[in-house]
Chimera marker file (.cmm) of the C-alpha trace (Angstrom):
<marker_set name="trace">
<marker id="1" x="22.689" y="-4.090" z="11.817" r="1" g="1" b="0" radius="0.5"/>
<marker id="2" x="20.110" y="-2.369" z="13.830" r="1" g="1" b="0" radius="0.5"/>
<marker id="3" x="17.547" y="-4.409" z="15.739" r="1" g="1" b="0" radius="0.5"/>
<marker id="4" x="15.481" y="-2.081" z="17.915" r="1" g="1" b="0" radius="0.5"/>
<marker id="5" x="14.310" y="-3.643" z="21.187" r="1" g="1" b="0" radius="0.5"/>
<marker id="6" x="10.816" y="-2.014" z="21.151" r="1" g="1" b="0" radius="0.5"/>
<marker id="7" x="9.855" y="-3.842" z="18.048" r="1" g="1" b="0" radius="0.5"/>
<marker id="8" x="8.633" y="-7.403" z="17.229" r="1" g="1" b="0" radius="0.5"/>
<marker id="9" x="9.990" y="-9.365" z="14.322" r="1" g="1" b="0" radius="0.5"/>
<marker id="10" x="8.986" y="-12.233" z="11.885" r="1" g="1" b="0" radius="0.5"/>
<marker id="11" x="10.802" y="-14.980" z="10.450" r="1" g="1" b="0" radius="0.5"/>
<marker id="12" x="10.408" y="-13.316" z="7.083" r="1" g="1" b="0" radius="0.5"/>
<marker id="13" x="12.329" y="-10.216" z="8.159" r="1" g="1" b="0" radius="0.5"/>
<marker id="14" x="9.367" y="-7.890" z="8.794" r="1" g="1" b="0" radius="0.5"/>
<marker id="15" x="9.180" y="-5.713" z="11.850" r="1" g="1" b="0" radius="0.5"/>
<marker id="16" x="6.041" y="-4.770" z="13.845" r="1" g="1" b="0" radius="0.5"/>
<marker id="17" x="5.248" y="-2.058" z="16.217" r="1" g="1" b="0" radius="0.5"/>
<marker id="18" x="1.886" y="-2.110" z="18.011" r="1" g="1" b="0" radius="0.5"/>
<marker id="19" x="-0.004" y="1.247" z="18.879" r="1" g="1" b="0" radius="0.5"/>
<marker id="20" x="-3.299" y="-0.269" z="20.483" r="1" g="1" b="0" radius="0.5"/>
<marker id="21" x="-5.038" y="-2.405" z="17.850" r="1" g="1" b="0" radius="0.5"/>
<marker id="22" x="-3.033" y="-0.821" z="15.027" r="1" g="1" b="0" radius="0.5"/>
<marker id="23" x="0.363" y="-2.345" z="14.077" r="1" g="1" b="0" radius="0.5"/>
<marker id="24" x="2.890" y="-0.539" z="11.790" r="1" g="1" b="0" radius="0.5"/>
<marker id="25" x="5.110" y="-2.835" z="9.718" r="1" g="1" b="0" radius="0.5"/>
<marker id="26" x="8.132" y="-2.582" z="7.533" r="1" g="1" b="0" radius="0.5"/>
<marker id="27" x="11.104" y="-4.703" z="6.583" r="1" g="1" b="0" radius="0.5"/>
<marker id="28" x="14.084" y="-4.967" z="8.744" r="1" g="1" b="0" radius="0.5"/>
<marker id="29" x="17.436" y="-3.544" z="8.513" r="1" g="1" b="0" radius="0.5"/>
<marker id="30" x="18.740" y="-6.862" z="7.754" r="1" g="1" b="0" radius="0.5"/>
<marker id="31" x="16.271" y="-7.317" z="4.901" r="1" g="1" b="0" radius="0.5"/>
<marker id="32" x="16.973" y="-3.941" z="3.322" r="1" g="1" b="0" radius="0.5"/>
<marker id="33" x="20.718" y="-4.568" z="3.383" r="1" g="1" b="0" radius="0.5"/>
<marker id="34" x="20.369" y="-7.952" z="1.694" r="1" g="1" b="0" radius="0.5"/>
<marker id="35" x="18.112" y="-6.599" z="-0.940" r="1" g="1" b="0" radius="0.5"/>
<marker id="36" x="20.470" y="-3.632" z="-2.050" r="1" g="1" b="0" radius="0.5"/>
<marker id="37" x="19.076" y="-0.383" z="-3.288" r="1" g="1" b="0" radius="0.5"/>
<marker id="38" x="15.285" y="-0.394" z="-3.318" r="1" g="1" b="0" radius="0.5"/>
<marker id="39" x="13.736" y="1.014" z="-6.416" r="1" g="1" b="0" radius="0.5"/>
<marker id="40" x="10.082" y="0.161" z="-6.107" r="1" g="1" b="0" radius="0.5"/>
<marker id="41" x="7.687" y="-0.827" z="-3.406" r="1" g="1" b="0" radius="0.5"/>
<marker id="42" x="4.304" y="-2.450" z="-4.101" r="1" g="1" b="0" radius="0.5"/>
<marker id="43" x="2.001" y="-1.381" z="-1.348" r="1" g="1" b="0" radius="0.5"/>
<marker id="44" x="-1.176" y="-3.196" z="-0.303" r="1" g="1" b="0" radius="0.5"/>
<marker id="45" x="-4.563" y="-1.534" z="-0.755" r="1" g="1" b="0" radius="0.5"/>
<marker id="46" x="-6.312" y="0.156" z="1.855" r="1" g="1" b="0" radius="0.5"/>
<marker id="47" x="-9.134" y="-1.784" z="3.422" r="1" g="1" b="0" radius="0.5"/>
<marker id="48" x="-7.800" y="-5.148" z="2.353" r="1" g="1" b="0" radius="0.5"/>
<marker id="49" x="-8.297" y="-7.997" z="4.777" r="1" g="1" b="0" radius="0.5"/>
<marker id="50" x="-5.064" y="-9.762" z="5.390" r="1" g="1" b="0" radius="0.5"/>
<marker id="51" x="-4.204" y="-13.100" z="6.970" r="1" g="1" b="0" radius="0.5"/>
<marker id="52" x="-0.962" y="-13.421" z="9.113" r="1" g="1" b="0" radius="0.5"/>
<marker id="53" x="1.882" y="-14.476" z="7.052" r="1" g="1" b="0" radius="0.5"/>
<marker id="54" x="0.166" y="-13.830" z="3.660" r="1" g="1" b="0" radius="0.5"/>
<marker id="55" x="1.905" y="-11.698" z="1.019" r="1" g="1" b="0" radius="0.5"/>
<marker id="56" x="0.803" y="-8.013" z="1.070" r="1" g="1" b="0" radius="0.5"/>
<marker id="57" x="3.190" y="-6.519" z="-1.455" r="1" g="1" b="0" radius="0.5"/>
<marker id="58" x="6.747" y="-6.631" z="-2.901" r="1" g="1" b="0" radius="0.5"/>
<marker id="59" x="9.999" y="-4.810" z="-2.674" r="1" g="1" b="0" radius="0.5"/>
<marker id="60" x="12.083" y="-4.603" z="-5.919" r="1" g="1" b="0" radius="0.5"/>
<marker id="61" x="15.562" y="-3.779" z="-5.671" r="1" g="1" b="0" radius="0.5"/>
<marker id="62" x="18.646" y="-3.592" z="-8.078" r="1" g="1" b="0" radius="0.5"/>
<marker id="63" x="19.402" y="-7.264" z="-6.931" r="1" g="1" b="0" radius="0.5"/>
<marker id="64" x="16.076" y="-8.883" z="-6.744" r="1" g="1" b="0" radius="0.5"/>
<marker id="65" x="12.295" y="-8.818" z="-6.104" r="1" g="1" b="0" radius="0.5"/>
<marker id="66" x="11.074" y="-9.988" z="-2.594" r="1" g="1" b="0" radius="0.5"/>
<marker id="67" x="7.473" y="-10.375" z="-1.282" r="1" g="1" b="0" radius="0.5"/>
<marker id="68" x="6.452" y="-8.481" z="1.871" r="1" g="1" b="0" radius="0.5"/>
<marker id="69" x="4.554" y="-10.826" z="4.324" r="1" g="1" b="0" radius="0.5"/>
<marker id="70" x="2.037" y="-9.631" z="6.904" r="1" g="1" b="0" radius="0.5"/>
<marker id="71" x="3.423" y="-10.528" z="10.398" r="1" g="1" b="0" radius="0.5"/>
<marker id="72" x="-0.177" y="-10.324" z="11.608" r="1" g="1" b="0" radius="0.5"/>
<marker id="73" x="-3.766" y="-10.606" z="10.303" r="1" g="1" b="0" radius="0.5"/>
<marker id="74" x="-6.239" y="-7.716" z="10.091" r="1" g="1" b="0" radius="0.5"/>
<marker id="75" x="-7.190" y="-5.081" z="7.810" r="1" g="1" b="0" radius="0.5"/>
<marker id="76" x="-4.823" y="-2.655" z="6.051" r="1" g="1" b="0" radius="0.5"/>
<marker id="77" x="-5.693" y="0.817" z="7.600" r="1" g="1" b="0" radius="0.5"/>
<marker id="78" x="-2.801" y="2.857" z="6.331" r="1" g="1" b="0" radius="0.5"/>
<marker id="79" x="-0.017" y="2.735" z="3.685" r="1" g="1" b="0" radius="0.5"/>
<marker id="80" x="3.022" y="4.701" z="3.339" r="1" g="1" b="0" radius="0.5"/>
<marker id="81" x="2.377" y="6.686" z="0.166" r="1" g="1" b="0" radius="0.5"/>
<marker id="82" x="5.822" y="8.457" z="0.281" r="1" g="1" b="0" radius="0.5"/>
<marker id="83" x="7.258" y="5.193" z="-0.967" r="1" g="1" b="0" radius="0.5"/>
<marker id="84" x="5.628" y="5.581" z="-4.264" r="1" g="1" b="0" radius="0.5"/>
<marker id="85" x="7.954" y="8.338" z="-5.087" r="1" g="1" b="0" radius="0.5"/>
<marker id="86" x="10.701" y="7.655" z="-2.628" r="1" g="1" b="0" radius="0.5"/>
<marker id="87" x="11.296" y="3.863" z="-2.291" r="1" g="1" b="0" radius="0.5"/>
<marker id="88" x="14.853" y="4.352" z="-1.213" r="1" g="1" b="0" radius="0.5"/>
<marker id="89" x="13.402" y="5.539" z="2.126" r="1" g="1" b="0" radius="0.5"/>
<marker id="90" x="13.246" y="1.676" z="2.902" r="1" g="1" b="0" radius="0.5"/>
<marker id="91" x="17.105" y="1.605" z="2.705" r="1" g="1" b="0" radius="0.5"/>
<marker id="92" x="17.740" y="4.945" z="4.476" r="1" g="1" b="0" radius="0.5"/>
<marker id="93" x="15.354" y="4.509" z="7.400" r="1" g="1" b="0" radius="0.5"/>
<marker id="94" x="13.723" y="1.035" z="7.543" r="1" g="1" b="0" radius="0.5"/>
<marker id="95" x="12.261" y="1.528" z="11.016" r="1" g="1" b="0" radius="0.5"/>
<marker id="96" x="11.134" y="5.113" z="10.527" r="1" g="1" b="0" radius="0.5"/>
<marker id="97" x="10.310" y="6.836" z="7.178" r="1" g="1" b="0" radius="0.5"/>
<marker id="98" x="10.599" y="3.328" z="5.282" r="1" g="1" b="0" radius="0.5"/>
<marker id="99" x="7.684" y="1.738" z="7.012" r="1" g="1" b="0" radius="0.5"/>
<marker id="100" x="5.268" y="-0.083" z="4.580" r="1" g="1" b="0" radius="0.5"/>
<marker id="101" x="1.713" y="-0.142" z="6.021" r="1" g="1" b="0" radius="0.5"/>
<marker id="102" x="-0.424" y="-0.230" z="9.151" r="1" g="1" b="0" radius="0.5"/>
<marker id="103" x="-2.740" y="-3.115" z="9.940" r="1" g="1" b="0" radius="0.5"/>
<marker id="104" x="-5.642" y="-2.871" z="12.343" r="1" g="1" b="0" radius="0.5"/>
<marker id="105" x="-6.123" y="-6.207" z="14.179" r="1" g="1" b="0" radius="0.5"/>
<marker id="106" x="-8.759" y="-7.528" z="16.600" r="1" g="1" b="0" radius="0.5"/>
<marker id="107" x="-6.580" y="-10.460" z="17.839" r="1" g="1" b="0" radius="0.5"/>
<marker id="108" x="-3.249" y="-9.674" z="19.536" r="1" g="1" b="0" radius="0.5"/>
<marker id="109" x="-2.196" y="-13.457" z="19.421" r="1" g="1" b="0" radius="0.5"/>
<marker id="110" x="-0.316" y="-12.876" z="16.040" r="1" g="1" b="0" radius="0.5"/>
<marker id="111" x="1.747" y="-10.035" z="17.414" r="1" g="1" b="0" radius="0.5"/>
<marker id="112" x="2.507" y="-11.961" z="20.691" r="1" g="1" b="0" radius="0.5"/>
<marker id="113" x="3.880" y="-14.620" z="18.684" r="1" g="1" b="0" radius="0.5"/>
<marker id="114" x="6.392" y="-12.622" z="16.923" r="1" g="1" b="0" radius="0.5"/>
<marker id="115" x="10.065" y="-12.722" z="17.897" r="1" g="1" b="0" radius="0.5"/>
<marker id="116" x="11.474" y="-10.120" z="20.286" r="1" g="1" b="0" radius="0.5"/>
<marker id="117" x="14.862" y="-8.418" z="19.473" r="1" g="1" b="0" radius="0.5"/>
<marker id="118" x="16.888" y="-11.095" z="21.026" r="1" g="1" b="0" radius="0.5"/>
<marker id="119" x="15.083" y="-13.807" z="19.108" r="1" g="1" b="0" radius="0.5"/>
<marker id="120" x="15.355" y="-11.965" z="15.846" r="1" g="1" b="0" radius="0.5"/>
<marker id="121" x="19.113" y="-11.507" z="16.506" r="1" g="1" b="0" radius="0.5"/>
<marker id="122" x="19.582" y="-15.203" z="16.947" r="1" g="1" b="0" radius="0.5"/>
<marker id="123" x="17.622" y="-15.830" z="13.730" r="1" g="1" b="0" radius="0.5"/>
<marker id="124" x="20.121" y="-13.501" z="11.883" r="1" g="1" b="0" radius="0.5"/>
<marker id="125" x="23.177" y="-14.434" z="13.747" r="1" g="1" b="0" radius="0.5"/>
<marker id="126" x="23.568" y="-10.911" z="15.147" r="1" g="1" b="0" radius="0.5"/>
<link id1="1" id2="2" r="1" g="1" b="0" radius="0.2"/>
<link id1="2" id2="3" r="1" g="1" b="0" radius="0.2"/>
<link id1="3" id2="4" r="1" g="1" b="0" radius="0.2"/>
<link id1="4" id2="5" r="1" g="1" b="0" radius="0.2"/>
<link id1="5" id2="6" r="1" g="1" b="0" radius="0.2"/>
<link id1="6" id2="7" r="1" g="1" b="0" radius="0.2"/>
<link id1="7" id2="8" r="1" g="1" b="0" radius="0.2"/>
<link id1="8" id2="9" r="1" g="1" b="0" radius="0.2"/>
<link id1="9" id2="10" r="1" g="1" b="0" radius="0.2"/>
<link id1="10" id2="11" r="1" g="1" b="0" radius="0.2"/>
<link id1="11" id2="12" r="1" g="1" b="0" radius="0.2"/>
<link id1="12" id2="13" r="1" g="1" b="0" radius="0.2"/>
<link id1="13" id2="14" r="1" g="1" b="0" radius="0.2"/>
<link id1="14" id2="15" r="1" g="1" b="0" radius="0.2"/>
<link id1="15" id2="16" r="1" g="1" b="0" radius="0.2"/>
<link id1="16" id2="17" r="1" g="1" b="0" radius="0.2"/>
<link id1="17" id2="18" r="1" g="1" b="0" radius="0.2"/>
<link id1="18" id2="19" r="1" g="1" b="0" radius="0.2"/>
<link id1="19" id2="20" r="1" g="1" b="0" radius="0.2"/>
<link id1="20" id2="21" r="1" g="1" b="0" radius="0.2"/>
<link id1="21" id2="22" r="1" g="1" b="0" radius="0.2"/>
<link id1="22" id2="23" r="1" g="1" b="0" radius="0.2"/>
<link id1="23" id2="24" r="1" g="1" b="0" radius="0.2"/>
<link id1="24" id2="25" r="1" g="1" b="0" radius="0.2"/>
<link id1="25" id2="26" r="1" g="1" b="0" radius="0.2"/>
<link id1="26" id2="27" r="1" g="1" b="0" radius="0.2"/>
<link id1="27" id2="28" r="1" g="1" b="0" radius="0.2"/>
<link id1="28" id2="29" r="1" g="1" b="0" radius="0.2"/>
<link id1="29" id2="30" r="1" g="1" b="0" radius="0.2"/>
<link id1="30" id2="31" r="1" g="1" b="0" radius="0.2"/>
<link id1="31" id2="32" r="1" g="1" b="0" radius="0.2"/>
<link id1="32" id2="33" r="1" g="1" b="0" radius="0.2"/>
<link id1="33" id2="34" r="1" g="1" b="0" radius="0.2"/>
<link id1="34" id2="35" r="1" g="1" b="0" radius="0.2"/>
<link id1="35" id2="36" r="1" g="1" b="0" radius="0.2"/>
<link id1="36" id2="37" r="1" g="1" b="0" radius="0.2"/>
<link id1="37" id2="38" r="1" g="1" b="0" radius="0.2"/>
<link id1="38" id2="39" r="1" g="1" b="0" radius="0.2"/>
<link id1="39" id2="40" r="1" g="1" b="0" radius="0.2"/>
<link id1="40" id2="41" r="1" g="1" b="0" radius="0.2"/>
<link id1="41" id2="42" r="1" g="1" b="0" radius="0.2"/>
<link id1="42" id2="43" r="1" g="1" b="0" radius="0.2"/>
<link id1="43" id2="44" r="1" g="1" b="0" radius="0.2"/>
<link id1="44" id2="45" r="1" g="1" b="0" radius="0.2"/>
<link id1="45" id2="46" r="1" g="1" b="0" radius="0.2"/>
<link id1="46" id2="47" r="1" g="1" b="0" radius="0.2"/>
<link id1="47" id2="48" r="1" g="1" b="0" radius="0.2"/>
<link id1="48" id2="49" r="1" g="1" b="0" radius="0.2"/>
<link id1="49" id2="50" r="1" g="1" b="0" radius="0.2"/>
<link id1="50" id2="51" r="1" g="1" b="0" radius="0.2"/>
<link id1="51" id2="52" r="1" g="1" b="0" radius="0.2"/>
<link id1="52" id2="53" r="1" g="1" b="0" radius="0.2"/>
<link id1="53" id2="54" r="1" g="1" b="0" radius="0.2"/>
<link id1="54" id2="55" r="1" g="1" b="0" radius="0.2"/>
<link id1="55" id2="56" r="1" g="1" b="0" radius="0.2"/>
<link id1="56" id2="57" r="1" g="1" b="0" radius="0.2"/>
<link id1="57" id2="58" r="1" g="1" b="0" radius="0.2"/>
<link id1="58" id2="59" r="1" g="1" b="0" radius="0.2"/>
<link id1="59" id2="60" r="1" g="1" b="0" radius="0.2"/>
<link id1="60" id2="61" r="1" g="1" b="0" radius="0.2"/>
<link id1="61" id2="62" r="1" g="1" b="0" radius="0.2"/>
<link id1="62" id2="63" r="1" g="1" b="0" radius="0.2"/>
<link id1="63" id2="64" r="1" g="1" b="0" radius="0.2"/>
<link id1="64" id2="65" r="1" g="1" b="0" radius="0.2"/>
<link id1="65" id2="66" r="1" g="1" b="0" radius="0.2"/>
<link id1="66" id2="67" r="1" g="1" b="0" radius="0.2"/>
<link id1="67" id2="68" r="1" g="1" b="0" radius="0.2"/>
<link id1="68" id2="69" r="1" g="1" b="0" radius="0.2"/>
<link id1="69" id2="70" r="1" g="1" b="0" radius="0.2"/>
<link id1="70" id2="71" r="1" g="1" b="0" radius="0.2"/>
<link id1="71" id2="72" r="1" g="1" b="0" radius="0.2"/>
<link id1="72" id2="73" r="1" g="1" b="0" radius="0.2"/>
<link id1="73" id2="74" r="1" g="1" b="0" radius="0.2"/>
<link id1="74" id2="75" r="1" g="1" b="0" radius="0.2"/>
<link id1="75" id2="76" r="1" g="1" b="0" radius="0.2"/>
<link id1="76" id2="77" r="1" g="1" b="0" radius="0.2"/>
<link id1="77" id2="78" r="1" g="1" b="0" radius="0.2"/>
<link id1="78" id2="79" r="1" g="1" b="0" radius="0.2"/>
<link id1="79" id2="80" r="1" g="1" b="0" radius="0.2"/>
<link id1="80" id2="81" r="1" g="1" b="0" radius="0.2"/>
<link id1="81" id2="82" r="1" g="1" b="0" radius="0.2"/>
<link id1="82" id2="83" r="1" g="1" b="0" radius="0.2"/>
<link id1="83" id2="84" r="1" g="1" b="0" radius="0.2"/>
<link id1="84" id2="85" r="1" g="1" b="0" radius="0.2"/>
<link id1="85" id2="86" r="1" g="1" b="0" radius="0.2"/>
<link id1="86" id2="87" r="1" g="1" b="0" radius="0.2"/>
<link id1="87" id2="88" r="1" g="1" b="0" radius="0.2"/>
<link id1="88" id2="89" r="1" g="1" b="0" radius="0.2"/>
<link id1="89" id2="90" r="1" g="1" b="0" radius="0.2"/>
<link id1="90" id2="91" r="1" g="1" b="0" radius="0.2"/>
<link id1="91" id2="92" r="1" g="1" b="0" radius="0.2"/>
<link id1="92" id2="93" r="1" g="1" b="0" radius="0.2"/>
<link id1="93" id2="94" r="1" g="1" b="0" radius="0.2"/>
<link id1="94" id2="95" r="1" g="1" b="0" radius="0.2"/>
<link id1="95" id2="96" r="1" g="1" b="0" radius="0.2"/>
<link id1="96" id2="97" r="1" g="1" b="0" radius="0.2"/>
<link id1="97" id2="98" r="1" g="1" b="0" radius="0.2"/>
<link id1="98" id2="99" r="1" g="1" b="0" radius="0.2"/>
<link id1="99" id2="100" r="1" g="1" b="0" radius="0.2"/>
<link id1="100" id2="101" r="1" g="1" b="0" radius="0.2"/>
<link id1="101" id2="102" r="1" g="1" b="0" radius="0.2"/>
<link id1="102" id2="103" r="1" g="1" b="0" radius="0.2"/>
<link id1="103" id2="104" r="1" g="1" b="0" radius="0.2"/>
<link id1="104" id2="105" r="1" g="1" b="0" radius="0.2"/>
<link id1="105" id2="106" r="1" g="1" b="0" radius="0.2"/>
<link id1="106" id2="107" r="1" g="1" b="0" radius="0.2"/>
<link id1="107" id2="108" r="1" g="1" b="0" radius="0.2"/>
<link id1="108" id2="109" r="1" g="1" b="0" radius="0.2"/>
<link id1="109" id2="110" r="1" g="1" b="0" radius="0.2"/>
<link id1="110" id2="111" r="1" g="1" b="0" radius="0.2"/>
<link id1="111" id2="112" r="1" g="1" b="0" radius="0.2"/>
<link id1="112" id2="113" r="1" g="1" b="0" radius="0.2"/>
<link id1="113" id2="114" r="1" g="1" b="0" radius="0.2"/>
<link id1="114" id2="115" r="1" g="1" b="0" radius="0.2"/>
<link id1="115" id2="116" r="1" g="1" b="0" radius="0.2"/>
<link id1="116" id2="117" r="1" g="1" b="0" radius="0.2"/>
<link id1="117" id2="118" r="1" g="1" b="0" radius="0.2"/>
<link id1="118" id2="119" r="1" g="1" b="0" radius="0.2"/>
<link id1="119" id2="120" r="1" g="1" b="0" radius="0.2"/>
<link id1="120" id2="121" r="1" g="1" b="0" radius="0.2"/>
<link id1="121" id2="122" r="1" g="1" b="0" radius="0.2"/>
<link id1="122" id2="123" r="1" g="1" b="0" radius="0.2"/>
<link id1="123" id2="124" r="1" g="1" b="0" radius="0.2"/>
<link id1="124" id2="125" r="1" g="1" b="0" radius="0.2"/>
<link id1="125" id2="126" r="1" g="1" b="0" radius="0.2"/>
</marker_set>
């Protein structure tokens, strides 16, 4: 299982990568593996104000449906439109082409509170 060291992680198995005040998020390799083949991704709406840890969408797989939670609070500033026609990108490249959305935040405290790679590895026993 991949746990890139340049990302931060939530207890709900989302990853986050900051670029200034914009944070790109997705689900982790651990989460996509547990879900199985992803067949649909419900994306959040652009411009939506989001609280940290609030649901922002869903990932549907051949096994189950799981909610996606915002690891930080802010405003949805971009969504990965490619997932509408190619949801399998979440499985093939969860940390690259399978990203879910970007959230612009004005408070870095949520990001700073996320787990680092070692902490996430301990959470998942990896």
